[in-house]
C-alpha positions, 0 to 999 in steps of 0.5 A: 474531550481535549486533544491532549487527553485523547493523545494520552490514551493512545499508545504509540507502538513502533512496529518493525518489518524486518526483511531478509532475502525477500522474507519477513520476520514474524512472531506469535503473541503469548496467549496471556497478552492483548490479542494473544495467540495472533501473529505480530511483527516485532516492536513495542511501545515507544518510551517518552525519552525515545525516538521511534527509531531508537525504540525499534532498535531496542525492541528488535534486539530485546525480542529477537536478538537482531542488531539493526542499524538505526539509519537503515530504518525506512518508514512504511505506514502509520496506522491509528486503530481503536480496538475498543479497549485500547487505541494504538498508533502503529508507527511502521518502519522497515529494514533489510540490514538486520544483523545476526540470527533471529530467535524468540528471546521472550519465549515466542516462536519466530519465523521468516515468511514470504509476504504472500503467505501473510493472512489477515485473520492471523494478525490483529485487525490493525495489521491489515494495512501493513500486510497490504503495504508489504504485498504492494509494489513501489510502482503502480503503472497506469495506462494512458491514451488507448484509441482502440483495442488492437492499438491498446494491446500492442502498446501494452505488450511493448510497454510491459517489456520496459516496465519493472513492476508487478501491477498495471491499472488498465485505464482507457476512459475513452473506449465504449464499455464493450470495447473496454471489456474486449481489451481487459480480457485480452490484457489479463492474458498479456499481463499474465505472460509478463508476470504482471497483474492487470487491475481494471479501471471503472465500474465494479461490473467491469471487474466481474466481467473480466475473468482473471483480473487482479483487482479493481481501481475505482475512479472517485466518481464510482467510489463516491456512490458506494457503501460497501466493498464492491469486490471480494477480498483477495482481489486488489481494490484501489481508489483515486483520491484527492483529499482527506474525505475521499481517503476516509471514504475509500478506507470505509469501503475496504480499499487496499490502497489509494492514489493521491494527487496530483502531487506536481503539475502534469502535462495533461492538467498543466493548470493544476498546481498540485498539492505538493509534498507537504500536503501529501505527507500530511494526508498520507500520515493520516491515512489507514491504507497505503497511499501512492503519490500520483501526478508528474512522478516516476520511478525516480520519485519512489524514495521521496514518496516513501520518505513522505509516508507513501507506498510509492508512485503511480503514473502514466507518462514514465512508461506509456507512450502518448500518441 
């Protein structure tokens, strides 16, 4: 079967994440349509003579009565999904500048909800990555060198005070397992006091033995040997990836996000040239999970990462002092 035939059978759907005062606009699909009765974000099919932004402006106005400046739309994520009876490409964009009062102009109920209130089971299956993207922060901070438990906790407390983020990956690869568990258990409490979720880094057993951990981040060497999601739904699962095959494996495991890089050369690996933004964009576009750009990046690169289809940036040196 030719690529042209496959593309012809795929429906290009523009999806709008309309945000106002931190809440997201959702609607309920009519019972008689595909995936009827489930919740959805505004949007619809992109016509042949339209750009995705033009389609979103039109669909949002037709469905909700809101007026959206085309220039306010920013990319969120692209998702390809096969429902069996239909293949779709969900081209997801967001705006915080919609004007007017939302109403269901096609008879559908609409409401504004907090992202944390969105539940996978209430939406079509393809929407799972969108929900993850809405809940994940734009910055994923990763701890750097940790020589011992006491030093690690002290540096964590100091560094969290400078961090405008919501999640931290607790990476301390040089510590023995027993010391890491001592660190992770206390770090969860430190993070809780600061309003930051702590994600443990390493083998799945570390998550199970760290009560209160927000999730687990798998180095690729750990993810490569798994065949199923190693932690329950409701906790964050991340995977360190470097190419399309690894992203596919992470997706099959049910990862909620991946890190991808290095995008630029880093101080820790100066010999590695980095994949560059062009390759990052291509890999992120094909991914079905939110992708953080990693390697030589910091908060100043968030907009670039999002423009290239990423969730945001992940890194160490912009917030963690190296010894």
